[in-house]
C-alpha positions, 0 to 999 in steps of 0.5 A: 514463516512466509509472509503476504505483504498487502500494500494499500493506499487507504482508499475505500477500495483497500478493504477489498484488497486486504480481504483478498490478501488475507484469504490467500494468506489463510490458504498458504498458512502465512502471516500477513503484513498490512502496509501503507506509505504516507507521501510527504507533502511540501508547501510553497514558501517564500524563495528566501525562506525555502520550502515550508513543510505543511504536513502533520506527518506524525498525525498522518502516520497515526491516522494510517496506523489506526485505519490499518488496526481497524482492518487488522481487527476484522481478522482476529484469527489471522497473524496480522501485523501493520506497518506505516512508513513515509516516502514514495509509495512505489519505492517504499513498497518494493523495499518492504517487499524485498527486505524480509520474508515476503513470499507474495505482494498483494496490491490493488489497481484502479484500472485507469486507462488513457489520459487519466492513466498517463496523468495519474500514473500507476503505482501497481504497474511500476511495482509489477515491472520492478518486483523480484517476487510474485505480485497479486493485483486486485482490480478495484474496477470490476467493470469492463473497459 
C-alpha cells in the first residue's frame, strides 16, 4: 500500500499541513505517516571538559509523540502511524521518504523571503531539491509577498 509521509515541525501551522496530507491520502486510499525530527542541542561547557549535552532528548521525543498522537486522533478513519526521530530535519526527512513505501512527501513552508530566508534557511526548499519522490508543499503564509 502506498504511503503519504507528512513531515511537520510541530509549529502551530502543522495542523494545516497534516489536514492537507490526510485529505490527499484519503483520495489516494493511502496510509499516512506523521513524521517529525527532534534536533539535538548541545550546550557550551568548559573547554577542558568538552561539550555539555543539555537537552532532555527522551523528554522531547515523548512530547513530540504526544503531539503527533493528538493529530492522529483527529482522523480516526484514516490509517495513520507516527514516527519521531532525532538529527538534522532535512536529512532525516529525506531518509525517511526514500526508505519505504512513500509515494508522496508532504511538507510545509513558512514562505520566508529576503534576509530572513537567508538567515533561517529553508528545509522545504532543500527537500524539494533533493527528493527522489514527488513533494507537495503546503504554504503556511497565505498572503502575497
